[in-house]
C-alpha positions as CSV (number, residue, x, y, z in Angstrom):
1,X,-30.3,-11.4,-70.4
2,X,-28.6,-13.8,-68.1
3,X,-29.7,-16.7,-70.3
4,X,-28.0,-15.0,-73.3
5,X,-24.9,-14.5,-71.2
6,X,-24.8,-18.1,-70.1
7,X,-25.1,-19.2,-73.7
8,X,-22.0,-17.0,-74.7
9,X,-19.7,-18.2,-71.9
10,X,-18.6,-21.4,-73.8
11,X,-17.7,-19.1,-76.7
12,X,-15.7,-16.6,-74.7
13,X,-14.1,-16.5,-71.3
14,X,-14.3,-18.6,-68.2
15,X,-13.1,-18.1,-64.7
16,X,-10.6,-20.6,-63.3
17,X,-8.2,-21.0,-60.4
18,X,-4.5,-20.9,-61.5
19,X,-1.5,-20.4,-59.2
20,X,-3.8,-19.5,-56.3
21,X,-5.6,-16.7,-58.2
22,X,-8.9,-16.6,-59.9
23,X,-8.3,-15.5,-63.6
24,X,-10.3,-15.5,-66.8
25,X,-9.0,-17.8,-69.5
26,X,-9.9,-18.1,-73.2
27,X,-12.4,-20.8,-74.0
28,X,-9.9,-23.0,-75.7
29,X,-7.8,-23.1,-72.7
30,X,-10.7,-23.7,-70.4
31,X,-11.8,-26.7,-72.4
32,X,-8.4,-28.2,-72.4
33,X,-7.9,-27.6,-68.7
34,X,-10.7,-30.0,-68.0
35,X,-8.9,-32.9,-69.8
36,X,-7.2,-35.2,-67.3
37,X,-3.4,-35.0,-67.5
38,X,-3.1,-31.5,-68.9
39,X,-2.0,-29.6,-65.8
40,X,0.6,-27.5,-67.6
41,X,-0.7,-24.2,-68.9
42,X,1.1,-24.2,-72.3
43,X,0.8,-27.9,-72.9
44,X,-3.0,-27.8,-72.1
45,X,-3.9,-24.9,-74.2
46,X,-5.4,-25.3,-77.7
47,X,-5.9,-21.6,-78.4
48,X,-4.9,-20.8,-82.0
49,X,-3.9,-17.2,-81.2
50,X,-0.2,-17.9,-82.0
51,X,3.1,-17.4,-80.3
52,X,2.3,-13.9,-78.8
53,X,-0.7,-15.3,-77.1
54,X,1.4,-18.2,-75.7
55,X,4.1,-15.9,-74.4
56,X,1.7,-13.2,-73.1
57,X,-0.8,-15.5,-71.5
58,X,-4.2,-16.9,-72.1
59,X,-6.0,-14.7,-69.8
60,X,-8.0,-11.5,-70.7
61,X,-5.0,-9.2,-70.2
62,X,-2.6,-11.4,-72.3
63,X,-5.1,-11.7,-75.1
64,X,-5.9,-8.0,-75.2
65,X,-2.2,-7.2,-75.1
66,X,-1.4,-9.7,-78.0
67,X,-4.2,-8.3,-80.1
68,X,-3.0,-4.7,-79.5
69,X,0.5,-5.6,-80.5
70,X,-0.7,-7.4,-83.6
71,X,-2.6,-4.3,-84.7
72,X,0.5,-2.3,-84.1
73,X,2.6,-4.6,-86.4
74,X,4.4,-6.6,-83.6
75,X,3.5,-10.0,-84.9
76,X,6.2,-12.2,-83.4
77,X,8.1,-12.8,-80.1
78,X,11.3,-11.9,-82.0
79,X,9.9,-8.5,-82.9
80,X,8.5,-8.0,-79.4
81,X,12.0,-8.9,-78.0
82,X,13.6,-6.2,-80.1
83,X,11.5,-3.4,-78.4
84,X,12.5,-1.4,-75.3
85,X,9.9,-0.4,-72.7
86,X,9.7,3.0,-74.1
87,X,9.2,1.8,-77.6
88,X,6.4,-0.4,-76.4
89,X,4.7,2.5,-74.6
90,X,5.0,4.5,-77.8
91,X,2.7,2.0,-79.6
92,X,-1.0,3.0,-79.7
93,X,-3.0,1.2,-76.9
94,X,0.1,0.2,-74.9
95,X,0.5,1.8,-71.5
96,X,3.0,1.3,-68.7
97,X,1.2,-1.8,-67.3
98,X,1.1,-3.5,-70.7
99,X,4.7,-2.8,-71.4
100,X,5.7,-4.2,-68.0
101,X,3.5,-7.3,-68.6
102,X,5.1,-7.9,-72.0
103,X,8.7,-7.5,-70.8
104,X,8.0,-9.6,-67.7
105,X,6.5,-12.4,-69.9
106,X,9.6,-12.3,-72.2
107,X,11.9,-12.6,-69.2
108,X,10.0,-15.7,-68.0
109,X,10.3,-17.4,-71.3
110,X,12.8,-20.2,-71.6
111,X,15.9,-18.6,-73.1
112,X,14.4,-15.2,-72.6
């Protein structure tokens, strides 16, 4: 079982140290982080998830939140920005923690 899991790691998530915390990052981000000179999170990421993934983060929570929003029809940062915290919580699969994360990420965006 552990050999199968080890074979899957390059295809899924990896643990890394970022901002003093150990987090899981998507495999595309993990590969790019190892390239010298790509210290910036966004600049070093090659994930093809799209703008929601870039805004919400390339960790497990960010990817899960972006996928849930996409399933709910929220397919752009502009659309996400138009929703209130209550409207976010009303979406299927979005709880209070997810709504806080989404709004927090929007506030930290340049121009957000």
